[in-house]
N, C-alpha and C positions, 0 to 999 in steps of 0.2 A: 802860888800865883793864881789869880782868877782870870782866865783868858777872855771871859765875856767883856772885859773892860779894855781889851787891846786897842791901842790907837790905830787909826786908819793905816798909817804907814806900816805898822807891824802886821796888820791883817793882810796887807798886800804881799808880804813875804810868805804868807801861808802857802801861796800857790807855787812856791818852790819846793814844797814838801813832797816826799814820796816814800816808797817802802823802805829804802835803805839810805839813799843819799839824795833826797829830793831837793836839797839845796842846789843841786845841779840839774834837776830833771823836769821842772814844770815852770810855768809862768804864762803870761798872756801869749807869748810866742812858743811856749812849750818846748823850750830849746834844749834842755838836757835832762839828763837824769844820769759783797761778795756779798699745763705741763704734760710733757710726754716723756716716758721712760722707755728706753729700748730694752727689750727682754733678751734672754739668751738666744732665742731663735731669730733675732734680728728685727722683730716687729715692734712697732711703737704702741704703747698702751698708756692711758692716762695715769699719771703718778699721783700719789697722795698729795694733797695740798700742803705746801710748805707753810710753816709759821702759824699753826692753828692751836698750839698749846697756850693756855692762858698766860698773860703777861704777869710780871711781878716776881717776887723772890722764888727762885727754883732751887735754892740751896738744900732744901729738904727732899727734893725729888730723888727717888731711888735710882741709883746708877750702879753699874757693875764695878767691881773693885778694879783698881788700877792695873794689877797684874793680869787680869783677864783681858782688859782692853789692850794693853801693851803686847800681849801674846798674839793678837789678831794681825794678820798681814796688813801692812799699810797700803792705802789706796793712793796712787799717784795724783798729786794736785799741782797744777801749774798756776803761776801768778803772772798776769800780764799788766802792763801799764799803758803807755802811749802806743798807738798803732798808726804810724805815718812814715813817710819816707824820710830818710836822714837829710839834714841840711848841713851846709858847709860849716856853720858855727857850732854844730853839735860836737861836744867833746867825746873823746874815746870812751870815757867812763859812762857818759850819758847814753851811749848807744846800747848798753846792756838793757836799758829800760825803754828803748824805742824800737819797736818791731816794724821794719819796712812792710808795706802793705802786701807785696808779693810774698814775702817770707811768712807772714801770718796766714795767708791763704794756703801756702804750702804746708804749714803746720796742721791746719784743719784737715786738709786732704789726706795727709799722712795718717792722722789719727783715725779718720774714717776708713781708709784703705786697710789699716792694720787691725780693724775690728774693735776699736775702743768704743765704749758706751759711756756717755756722760751721766753722772749722778749729781744729786743735789744734797745740801747739808743735812736735811732730816734723814735722808737715806743713809748717809754716812754715819750719823748719830745712831740710828737704829742698828746698823751693822756693828759698830764698835761696842755699843751698850748691850745689845740683845743677841747679837749673832745673826741678825736677819740677812737672808741671802741677797747678794747684789747681782746685777747683770754680769755677763762674762766681760773680762777686760775693762773693769770700771776705771773711770778717770774723772777728775773734777777740774773744771776751768774756772778760774777766779780772775777778777779784774778790779784793780784798786784805783781809787782817787777820783772817780767821776769824770774821767776824760771824755770829751764829746765823741772822739773817734771810736770809742768802745760801742757807742750807740749807732753811729753812722756806718761803721765798717765792720766791726766784730760781730754784732748781732745779726746783720744780714748774711754774713758768711757762715756763721754757725747754723742759721736756719736751713741752709742748703743741705746740711747733713743731719738735721733733726737734733742738733746739740743744744743743750741748755747750760747756762752758767750762773755764777754768783758774782754780783756786782757790789763791792764794798764802797759805800758812799761816805765822803766827808761832807757834811751838810753846809759848811761855810761856802763851798764852791758852787752851790746850786745857782744856776742862772748867770754865772759869770762867763765872760768870753772864753771859748774853747772848752767849756765844761757843760755837762748836761743840765737841762732845766728840770723842774719838778715834773712837768708833763712827760718828759722823756724817761725819767726814772719810773713813773707810773706805767708808761707803755711797756718798758722792759718787764716789770712785774706782771702785767696783764698777758704778756707773751709766754709766761711760764718760767721766766728766769727768777732767781731769788735775789732780793735786796738785803744786804747785810750792813752793819754799822762799821764805820771806820773813823769814828770820833767827829768832833765839830771841825777842828782845824789842824789835825795831824800832829798834835803835841805828843811827846814821848810819855807813854803810860807810866813809866817808872818814876816820873816826877810828880804825879798827881797827889794832891793833898786836899782834904776837906771838900769844899764846894766844887773843886775841879771835876769830881765824879758826876755832879749834876750838869755842869757845863759841857763836858766832853762826852758823856755817855747817856744820861737820862734824857736831856733835852733833844739831842740828835735822834735818839731812838724814837721818841715821841713824834718828832717831825716826820721820820720815815714811815712810821705807822699811819700817820695822817695822810701822807701822800699815797701809799699803796693800799690802804685799807686792810692790811695784814699785820700780824704780829711779827716783830723782829727778834730773832733768837740767836743770831750768829754774828760774830765780831772778828775783825782782823786788826791786830796790833800795828800801829804805825811803826815803820822801820823794822817790823818783826820783833820788837823789844818788849819784854814783859818782866814781871817779878811775881813771886808768890803772893804778895799782898794784893795784887790786882784781881786775882781769881775770885775770892769771895765777894769783892765789890761787883764784879760782872754777874755773878750768880744772883746777887740781891736785886739786880736790875734786869733779870729775866733772860740772861744769855745761857744757852745750852752748850755752846762750844765757842772756841776762839782759835784763831789761826796765826801761827808764827811763820817763820821762813825755814831755812834748811837746818837750823840748829837742833840739838837734841831735845826730845820731848821730856816733859816733867814726869818723874816717876810716881808722883802722888796724884797729879791731875792731868792725865794725858788728853782728856777731852778739851782742855783749855790751852793746849800747846800742840795743836795739830800742824804737822809739817807741810810746807809747800816749797817748791823751787821756782825761782824767777826764770821765766822763759826769755833768754837773752836775745837781743836783736842780732847778735852774731851767729846764732845757731841755725844751721840748715835743718831741714826736716830729719835728716839722718842723725845729726848730732842730738836733736831733741829726742828722737826715739831712743838713742843710747843712754841719754841722761835719765829718761824715765825709768829705764830698766835698771840702771846702776844706783839710783838715788832712793829707791823705796823698797 
C-alpha cells in the first residue's frame, strides 16, 4: 500500500496513532492514548553536534559486533507522549500515554535531584559502539508524535535542569492543530535537542513494501533535514514494532540507530532495537525511579 495516496478521511485517522495504541491516544482534542552535556562533576559543557555524519547508506559503516554491544550496560530511556492534564473523556488506557503537567514536572525534578544526566543519541551510539565514556547516571528522554505540549510544556521544564531530549517527529502532523509547526521543530533543534524520524503517518513498519520506504522514511527524513539543517540519523518505530527486514532498509537511508519499546533487543542488530519504557501518566516520581532501576 502506498500511503502517499491516502484519502483525506484516512489521513485524519493518522492523528489517532501513537507508540502502542494511538487509535485511542491522539486526535484534534488529543483525547486518549526523538547542546549541553553535563559531565560527571555536574558542570555543563558543549556536546558534540548531533547528526553530522554524511547522509546516505551507512550499512558499510564499521560497527562493533552485536555481542560487544549487548554486553554494555543499557542506558535508561524514557518515552513520553502527551503532556497535559487528564480530561473526563480520557479512557483508562489512554492515561498511560497522557502525563499530567504536575506529574511531568515531578518526573523532571526527581531526575535532577537523583543526579541523572541526559544524553543524546550520538552519545549513546558512541558508547554502545566504541565504549565511549558517558556522564554519571546517564538517561535519555524521548518524545514521540510531535505533540504541541512537548514544545510548550516539556521543553521549558527540561530547560530548568539543563536537560536535552530527542523528539521523534511524524511529518504528516506538522502544522496541524495540537501538533508542532515546522518552526517549532526547528526551534527545538536550535535549542540543542535532537530531532529524529517517526515516519510520515505512523504506519506499522512491519507492513512496508516497495515504495512505502520512500513515503514513510526517505521523504520524511529529507523534510526534517530541510527543517533543521542537520542530518537525521535516528528513528523510532511506530508502536515500537519492527522486523529484521526493516533494519537494512533503515541503514540504506542513513539511520545509525532505531528505538523500540520495552521488548527484547535483537541479538544481531541491537543498535536498531534500542529499548525504551513508556513513562506512564499513572506513575509518581517514586514509581518512575523504581521503574528506571528495574527495567534497564
